[in-house]
MIZA-168320 format. One record per residue (C-alpha): y, z, x; residue in three letters. Coordinates in steps of 0.05 Angstrom, whole numbers, padded with zeros to 5 digits, always signed. Each point is the difference from the previous one (the first is absolute). Example, Ala and Ser with C-alpha at 12.3 -4.5 7.8 and 13.67 -1.06 7.14 Angstrom:
! MIZA-168320
-00090+00156+00246ala/+00069-00013+00027ser/
//
This chain:
! MIZA-168320
-01106+00395+00712met/-00070-00027-00004leu/-00021+00071-00041lys/+00042-00024-00056leu/-00040-00064-00003leu/-00071+00024-00003val/-00014+00029-00069ala/-00072+00037-00022gly/-00022+00009-00069lys/+00062+00027-00045pro/-00002+00052-00049asn/-00010-00022-00069asn/+00045+00065-00022ala/+00057-00027+00043ala/-00008-00073-00022leu/+00007+00032-00071ala/+00059+00028+00012val/+00031-00062+00036ser/-00024-00036-00067leu/+00035+00046-00047phe/+00066+00000+00048leu/-00006-00080+00006thr/+00000-00002-00080met/+00055+00052-00004val/+00041-00045+00049thr/-00020-00063-00036met/+00032+00034-00063val/+00059+00021+00033leu/+00009-00074+00030trp/-00014-00036-00067gly/+00061+00047-00031val/+00044-00015+00056tyr/-00005-00071-00012met/+00000-00002-00069ser/+00068+00030-00006gly/+00049-00026-00050leu/-00052-00046-00028thr/+00001+00046-00062lys/+00076+00016-00035thr/-00021+00073-00017ser/-00041+00062+00023gly/-00015+00012+00075pro/-00006-00074+00029met/+00071-00002-00017tyr/+00024+00050+00046asn/-00036-00032+00058val/+00043-00052+00036tyr/+00020-00021+00068his/+00073+00018-00011gly/+00060+00007-00040ser/+00065-00033-00002ala/+00053+00034-00031glu/+00072-00040-00018ile/+00032+00048-00044glu/+00057+00016+00050his/-00001-00077+00023val/+00065-00022+00032asn/+00015-00065-00053val/+00056-00020+00024thr/-00028-00010+00068lys/-00063-00044-00027ile/+00042-00034-00056leu/+00071-00001+00021pro/+00022-00045-00059ile/-00011+00062-00034ser/+00054+00046+00024ala/+00058-00015-00052pro/-00057+00004-00062ile/-00021+00071+00033leu/+00074+00014+00001gln/+00006-00016-00067phe/-00064+00044-00023leu/+00012+00053+00048gly/+00075+00011-00021gly/-00025+00010-00077ala/-00059+00052+00021leu/+00043+00041+00046leu/+00064-00001-00051ser/-00046+00038-00047lys/+00042-00031-00060lys/-00054-00037-00028leu/-00081+00025-00012pro/-00041-00025+00050glu/-00054-00030-00059glu/+00066-00037-00023lys/+00012-00027+00065ile/-00062-00035+00011phe/-00018-00014-00068asp/+00067-00048-00007ser/-00017-00029+00062leu/-00073-00020-00021lys/+00031-00029-00064asn/+00049-00042+00039met/-00050-00024+00044ala/-00039-00037-00060gln/+00063-00037-00014thr/+00048-00063+00022glu/+00044+00062+00018ala/-00039+00018+00068leu/+00022-00065+00044ala/+00074+00004-00009pro/-00002+00080+00011met/-00035-00008+00065leu/+00033-00056+00022gln/+00068+00047-00009leu/-00032+00056+00036leu/-00032-00037+00056thr/+00049-00056+00019asn/+00062+00050+00022thr/+00029+00022+00068thr/+00013+00075-00036asp/-00050+00023-00046ser/+00043+00059-00022val/+00064-00044-00015gly/-00044-00050-00039thr/-00029+00058-00045leu/+00073+00028-00008arg/+00032-00071-00024glu/-00063-00015-00037leu/+00010+00068-00040ala/+00076-00016-00010ala/-00007-00075-00026ala/-00051+00027-00048asn/+00035+00058-00026ser/+00048-00042-00045val/-00020-00010-00069lys/+00020-00074-00006glu/-00032-00046+00053lys/+00038-00063+00019pro/-00064-00051+00004ile/+00034-00068-00015pro/+00051+00009+00053pro/-00051+00027+00049leu/-00046-00061-00012glu/+00065-00042+00015gly/+00016+00037+00064ile/-00082-00011+00020leu/+00019-00078-00010asp/+00055+00004+00046leu/-00029+00038+00048met/-00067-00054-00001lys/+00057-00054-00006glu/+00043+00025+00067ser/-00004-00015+00069arg/-00004+00071+00016asn/-00022+00050-00053ser/+00026+00067+00044ser/+00076-00035-00005ala/-00022-00001-00078val/-00012+00076-00001val/+00059+00012+00042ala/+00045-00035-00039gly/-00016+00027-00070leu/-00003+00071+00032ser/+00080-00014+00012asp/+00008-00029-00069val/-00030+00067-00028val/+00030+00043+00055lys/+00072-00036-00021gly/-00018+00018-00072gly/-00009+00072+00016glu/+00062+00008+00041met/+00043-00035-00055ala/-00031+00058-00052lys/+00014+00050+00049glu/+00070-00026+00004ala/+00014-00010-00073asn/-00052+00032-00042pro/+00032-00048-00055asn/-00022-00061+00039ala/-00065-00035+00004lys/-00045-00019+00051ala/+00009-00073-00015thr/+00076-00005-00014asp/+00003-00033+00070glu/-00051-00050-00012leu/+00028-00018-00070phe/+00068-00012+00031ala/-00028-00044+00061leu/-00030-00041-00052thr/+00066-00009-00046arg/+00040-00026+00061ile/-00052-00046+00034ala/-00022-00032-00053asp/-00014-00066+00039lys/-00042+00029+00065asp/-00013+00074-00006thr/-00039-00001+00062pro/+00048-00033+00038lys/+00052+00047-00032ala/-00033+00061+00023ala/-00015-00025+00071his/+00082-00006+00005ala/+00011+00064-00025leu/-00042+00027+00042asn/+00033-00031+00067val/+00059+00032-00033leu/-00027+00069-00005ala/-00019+00001+00081gly/+00078-00007+00014ile/+00028+00061+00018asp/+00046+00037-00047met/+00064-00009+00043glu/-00013-00069+00011thr/-00005-00010-00075arg/+00065+00032-00010val/+00035-00051+00048lys/-00032-00061-00040leu/+00033+00029-00060gly/+00053-00042+00007gly/-00044-00065-00006ile/-00039+00030-00054val/+00059+00010-00035ser/+00021-00073+00003met/-00067-00022-00020leu/+00007+00041-00069gln/+00064-00034-00006tyr/-00015-00070+00015ala/+00004-00055-00045thr/-00072-00024+00018asn/-00031+00050+00033lys/-00066-00043+00024thr/+00046-00048+00038ile/+00040+00058+00026phe/-00069+00034+00024ala/-00029-00071+00026glu/+00064-00020+00036ser/+00008+00071+00038leu/-00069-00005+00018asp/+00005-00073+00025ser/+00065+00022+00041phe/-00038+00058+00039leu/-00054-00045+00021asn/+00036-00051+00030gln/+00003+00056+00065asn/+00078+00001+00012leu/+00024+00045+00052ser/+00043+00048-00020ile/+00060-00036+00033asp/-00018-00068-00037ala/-00007+00037-00068ala/+00069+00027+00002arg/+00020-00071+00020glu/-00024-00025-00061val/+00035+00064-00038phe/+00062-00017+00040lys/-00004-00081-00029ala/-00012+00011-00075tyr/+00055+00059+00013asn/+00051-00051+00021thr/-00014-00057-00048thr/-00012+00040-00065leu/+00061+00049+00006gly/+00002+00061-00042thr/+00010-00032-00069lys/-00059-00048-00003thr/-00047+00004-00053lys/-00072+00002+00001ala/+00000-00063-00037thr/+00044-00039+00049glu/-00045+00014+00065val/-00049-00051-00008ala/+00046-00052+00014gly/+00019+00032+00061lys/-00066+00004+00028ile/-00010-00065+00037asp/+00070+00009+00027glu/-00013+00070+00034val/-00072-00022+00026ala/+00028-00066+00033asn/+00044+00045+00041gly/-00045+00045+00025leu/-00051-00018+00053pro/-00075-00037-00017glu/-00030+00066+00006glu/+00036+00038-00043ser/+00011-00053-00060arg/-00063+00020-00041ala/+00025+00072+00000ala/+00065-00020-00028ala/-00025-00040-00056arg/-00047+00061-00019ala/+00057+00044+00003leu/+00036-00046-00041gly/-00040-00007-00050asn/-00008+00082-00004leu/+00076-00005-00007leu/-00001-00035-00056gly/-00031+00049-00040gln/+00039+00061+00016val/+00061+00028-00038leu/+00043-00002+00055ser/-00017-00045+00063pro/+00049+00035+00048ser/-00025+00067-00020gly/-00072-00020+00016ala/+00026-00029+00065leu/+00029+00071+00020gly/-00062+00038-00020ile/-00039-00057+00050phe/+00057+00009+00050asn/-00014+00081-00002lys/-00078-00002-00004asp/-00010-00060+00051ser/-00039+00052+00047glu/-00043+00012-00053leu/-00015-00064-00021leu/-00024-00016+00072ala/-00050+00063-00003ser/-00073+00000-00005ser/+00007+00017-00072val/+00045-00045-00031ala/-00051-00066-00003lys/-00057+00039-00040pro/+00059+00035-00044ala/+00025-00068-00018ala/-00074-00032-00007gly/-00012+00055-00049ala/+00062-00002-00040leu/-00014-00077-00003lys/-00074+00014-00025asp/+00013+00049-00051ile/+00057-00049-00031met/-00045-00058+00008gln/-00047+00042-00045ser/+00035+00013-00058thr/+00030-00025-00060ser/+00052+00054-00012asn/+00043-00004+00063glu/+00049+00061-00025thr/-00058+00040-00008gly/-00028-00012+00065ala/+00063+00013+00034ala/+00009+00063-00036glu/-00073+00022+00017tyr/+00016-00011+00072ile/+00062+00033+00009lys/-00030+00063-00032asp/-00057-00005+00045arg/+00039-00021+00059ala/+00057+00055-00012gly/-00040+00059-00008gln/-00073+00023+00029ser/-00055+00004-00054asn/-00065+00025+00033pro/-00037-00006-00062ala/+00018-00079-00016ala/-00004-00010+00070glu/-00067+00028+00013thr/-00035-00040-00065gln/+00034-00070+00024val/-00030+00017+00062arg/-00061+00008-00018gly/-00002-00058-00055leu/+00022-00045+00058asp/-00052+00023+00046leu/-00051-00022-00056ile/+00036-00062-00014leu/+00001-00020+00073gln/-00078+00002+00006asn/-00014-00042-00056ser/-00012-00079-00001asp/+00031+00001-00072asn/+00061+00046-00003pro/+00020-00019-00068lys/-00071+00005-00033gln/-00003+00066+00039thr/+00062+00035-00024tyr/-00019-00017-00075leu/-00063+00031+00013lys/+00043+00061+00028ile/+00041+00008-00063met/-00046+00033-00047pro/+00000+00054+00041leu/+00066+00012-00027ala/-00017-00006-00069ser/-00052+00053+00000val/+00017+00075-00028ser/+00031+00053+00043glu/-00068+00041-00017glu/-00040-00054+00032ala/+00046-00013+00057gln/-00018+00071+00026lys/-00065-00023+00024ala/+00029-00053+00050leu/+00017+00044+00049pro/-00065+00031+00009gly/-00026-00062-00005leu/+00041-00035+00055met/-00016+00066+00047gly/-00081-00006-00008leu/+00009-00075+00018leu/+00038+00019+00057ser/-00057+00037+00029tyr/-00054-00055-00016ser/-00028-00041+00046thr/-00016-00059-00046asp/+00061+00001-00051gln/-00023-00055-00039val/-00066+00026-00014lys/+00033+00075-00012ser/+00047-00031-00054met/-00058-00035-00034ser/-00040+00070+00005ser/+00062+00033-00033val/+00003-00052-00054val/-00069+00000-00017asp/+00005+00079-00004leu/+00053+00000-00044leu/-00033-00051-00045lys/-00060+00044-00006phe/+00032+00053-00009gly/+00025-00021-00069glu/-00063-00029-00016lys/-00037+00062+00015arg/+00046+00059+00006pro/-00068+00047-00011glu/-00031-00019+00073ile/+00070-00010+00034leu/+00036+00058-00021asn/-00048+00056+00026pro/-00005-00037+00065val/+00078+00008+00006leu/-00004+00069-00019asp/-00042+00007+00064val/+00053-00048+00041leu/+00056+00051-00029tyr/-00043+00059+00027ala/-00010-00029+00064ser/+00077-00014+00021val/+00008+00077-00010thr/-00031+00003+00068val/+00061-00031+00040lys/-00031-00001+00068glu/-00057-00042+00028leu/-00064+00041-00007ile/-00027+00015+00070pro/-00063-00032+00018ser/-00040+00076+00007gln/+00019+00009-00076gln/-00028-00069-00018ile/-00063+00023+00034ile/-00003+00073-00042asp/+00007-00038-00068leu/-00060-00054+00020thr/-00051+00046-00034pro/+00041-00002-00067thr/+00012-00074+00005ile/-00075-00017+00020leu/-00028+00050-00060ser/+00047-00030-00050asn/-00011-00073+00016phe/-00080+00014+00002his/-00004-00016+00083val/-00058+00026+00023ala/+00022+00061+00059ala/-00069+00002+00038arg/-00052-00051+00020tyr/-00065+00024+00008arg/-00043-00043+00048leu/-00078-00003+00005gly/-00049-00045+00032ile/-00009-00045-00058phe/+00061+00017-00047ser/+00070+00021-00010leu/+00029+00047-00048cys/+00070+00011-00018arg/+00028+00065-00028ile/+00060+00025-00040tyr/+00045+00052+00022leu/-00031+00043-00041asn/-00070-00002+00024gly/-00032-00049-00055thr/-00024-00063+00019gln/+00028-00064-00013lys/-00060-00047+00021phe/-00050-00017+00048cys/-00018-00062+00030asn/-00065-00029-00017asn/-00043+00012+00061pro/-00016-00050+00048his/-00025-00003+00070val/+00053+00017+00045val/+00065+00027-00031gln/+00064-00024+00045asn/+00053+00041+00014phe/+00062-00049-00013asp/+00050+00051-00016tyr/+00055-00049-00012arg/-00050-00040-00052gly/-00020+00069-00028ile/+00069+00015-00016leu/+00027-00067-00030tyr/-00064+00005-00043asp/+00017+00067-00021asp/+00077-00019-00018leu/-00028-00061-00039met/-00049+00049-00036asn/+00059+00044-00018ser/+00061+00000-00041asp/+00040-00026+00056leu/-00034-00061-00005ala/+00051-00038-00044pro/+00056+00026+00049tyr/-00044-00026+00057ile/-00006-00072-00033lys/+00071-00007-00017thr/+00020+00014+00077leu/-00050-00049+00024arg/-00032+00049+00051val/-00060-00019+00025gly/-00055+00039+00043pro/+00031-00018+00064tyr/+00072+00020-00022asp/-00027+00063+00009leu/+00030+00026+00067tyr/-00061+00039+00033leu/+00002-00026+00074glu/-00019+00046+00049gly/-00062+00036+00034lys/-00036+00013-00067leu/+00005-00074-00017leu/-00015-00019+00074glu/-00070+00038+00002lys/-00016-00025-00064gln/-00042-00057+00021pro/-00045+00047+00037met/-00016+00034-00072tyr/-00048-00044-00033val/-00040-00014+00063pro/-00002+00074+00015ser/-00020+00018-00072ile/-00056-00055+00005lys/-00024+00032+00063ala/+00003+00068-00034his/-00036-00029-00053leu/-00055-00031+00043ala/-00022+00059+00031phe/-00003+00033-00065asp/-00043-00050-00018ile/-00044+00005+00057met/+00008+00073-00009gly/-00038-00001-00069leu/-00049-00050+00026ile/-00017+00039+00062ser/+00000+00066-00037gly/-00049-00035-00051leu/-00051-00023+00049leu/+00000+00070+00033leu/-00015+00033-00067leu/-00059-00050-00011leu/-00029+00009+00075thr/+00010+00075-00002leu/-00038+00004-00063leu/-00052-00048+00027ala/-00005+00039+00062thr/-00014+00059-00038ile/-00057-00033-00040leu/-00027-00024+00063gly/+00008-00074-00017ala/+00023-00013+00075phe/-00025+00012+00069ser/+00039+00052+00046leu/+00015-00067+00044thr/+00036-00028-00061val/+00039+00053-00036his/+00019+00038+00063ser/+00044-00062+00017trp/+00023-00024-00067val/+00020+00067-00024asn/+00039+00018+00060arg/+00036-00064+00004leu/+00015-00004-00083leu/+00026+00071+00004val/+00046-00026+00063ile/+00024-00057-00043ala/+00014+00037-00062phe/+00042+00061+00037ala/+00033-00062+00043gly/+00023-00031-00070cys/+00020+00061-00031cys/+00045+00009+00063leu/+00026-00063+00009leu/+00026-00008-00079ser/+00031+00069+00003ala/+00036-00019+00061thr/+00023-00064-00020ile/+00030+00029-00065ile/+00035+00056+00045gln/+00028-00051+00040ile/+00026-00045-00059ile/+00028+00058-00029thr/+00037+00024+00059ala/+00029-00072+00012val/+00021-00004-00078val/+00038+00063+00007lys/+00029-00011+00074trp/+00036-00068-00033gly/+00021+00032-00067ala/+00031+00052+00037lys/+00038-00045+00061ile/+00020-00051-00056asp/+00037+00057-00038asn/-00008-00037-00071tyr/-00016+00066-00034gly/-00071-00015-00009val/-00045+00058+00012val/-00075-00009+00016tyr/-00047+00047-00005his/-00078+00003+00019gln/-00053+00013-00058gly/-00027+00060+00019val/-00061+00003-00042ala/-00020-00069+00032gln/+00013+00018+00069val/-00033+00067-00009thr/-00067-00038-00031leu/+00002-00046+00064ala/+00008+00059+00054trp/-00055+00046-00040val/-00048-00058-00003ala/+00009-00015+00075phe/-00014+00070+00014val/-00059+00005-00041ile/-00022-00065+00032ala/+00008+00027+00066ala/-00040+00062-00017ile/-00059-00047-00028val/+00005-00027+00075val/-00004+00060+00028leu/-00059+00019-00045ile/-00038-00066+00010val/+00003-00009+00071trp/-00005+00073+00019gly/-00075+00003-00055thr/-00018-00052+00046tyr/+00009+00028+00059phe/-00020+00069-00007ile/-00060-00032-00030gly/-00012-00037+00068gly/+00007+00070+00034arg/-00040+00035-00043ala/-00060-00049+00008gln/+00004-00007+00076gly/+00025-00072-00006val/+00053+00013+00034val/-00023+00008+00076asn/+00048-00003+00046met/-00046+00018+00060glu/-00043-00059-00006glu/+00064-00044+00000gly/-00026-00030-00068arg/+00014+00013-00074ala/-00059-00022-00054ser/+00016-00010-00071thr/-00056-00043-00020ser/-00055+00027-00054asp/-00050-00013+00050glu/+00031+00055+00056asp/+00002+00053-00054phe/-00086-00016-00020asp/-00005+00002+00082lys/+00037+00062+00006glu/-00039+00040-00064lys/-00066-00016+00038ile/+00016+00024+00067ser/+00023+00070-00028arg/-00053+00054-00015pro/-00015+00018-00063his/+00032+00068-00009pro/-00061+00030-00035ala/-00050-00027+00055arg/+00022+00016+00073gln/-00064-00014+00037asp/+00001-00073-00028ile/
//
């Protein structure tokens, strides 16, 4: 080991070669460090690594984009429209107020395919029902339960469609107008009563037919219904009720007229137990309104078990509410008879929906007034309602979705040249009826990135970062600065904000931390900047040691230093120079390996490649530096042996100039052996 430390006078030719190779290494090192500081030429191809995102899994990184990609992917896969038209229409819309409502509809949904289908259906009609929809929006805002409003409206619309299917000449609004005519005092109250009656099974309705017939022919139908309700709410047992019927039969006989009943009520009531008297008075008031009191008592006797059933009270209450809600008792009684006597699914569905809306309103009468404009729109406009109701059924925020629908329809009337092309894309998209698999979306990503001018590759250098389009053209490079950070989330977000997708990102209120990039790559990211700083530090130390080595080698060749000085300085500098080259190249290899490993494990579709030119320059520079080490150390060692400076027999190594002079004096002159 000591042999390597001693040195003799070096060979100047060897030092000159070392000087030249050091200069070559410095040039390579300069190119290596200057990668990406120029946006063209050889320097542009020297970089640490390249991250390719052309097949990035967008739905994994940004889940909110899934319905939008379903919409866009469906249009692209359908092949119904040219690619250019699809993207141009979306870019044009992005500059208008239509973007926000469209994105709201696409992203706030539980079924993206269903939402697209219903939106397309709603927009396919020529006449849009904007005023009624604004009324519906007000209903939803004022309701205690907007979902109930949507469900109720869906039933109203569905019932109208059922009516038209049953009778092509019928109108979807016939039932609403009929209800309005017979319940002019309090339509919400009547609607709820009708819904109660509709809930009674058909067999029971038939059994109630006798009571309904009595109502139809009653002198004062409201008093009849109120009295029936009062009688049933006395909660008499069947036996007690029959005793009341028997008492009236005994007192009235078969020929007593209705007008004579009033004078006999107290007589009957007082002859009954205390708990039955209120019921007797209620029944007396009822009998005073019918055509034949004895006939009515016969019906009650026959139906006494029915009157004690669980449906009797709700039915009687419903009859009372309907009669209290009308100023046309005869029309109301006819309406009840029609609904009770036969099943009418269309009417029952509409009434059920109407009741659901009104029951969830703090002001049912005002709510009903807002619903009625639906009945005044044209049949063409009504065709849009089923699709809109279907769309709202998929929404996660129905009030916002309805507001978005109204805003889109208004925009379409004002700027059809912008919205219609987007609707064409929508119609093309819904031809793909199934949910597009994730892999197909990934396969379409290069096309989407390219058309929205999002970079597909990122070249990372020491001082700069360059963004490159899919076709290989440069988007732009960052201004060089001390150390280029590898904040992958920030890099991707900045690029999105500098693309045609920026309006979409802003409208969706997506920030950098909304990009889901959790995983190994992000875990190791804090190591990146310190590693690059260390890498840069070794680069700079390598340059400094290389420059000093150049100067000392040149000075040694010119004889400016003594052997004692330059033998140690040159050898230490060349070791430092080569060591920095090795450490710099090794660090960048480790960084590359970690990034590639993290990208692969996370499976976001990001592919990282090492910069071939830079790694080649780094390792070639190290190899040349290593050769310079061998030459410099070798020439000093060989010089020492050739001049006899290394003398292991004497147990010492002389390297001073004085020793060299003594060596020369002690040797005989080759031409004079006798001296």
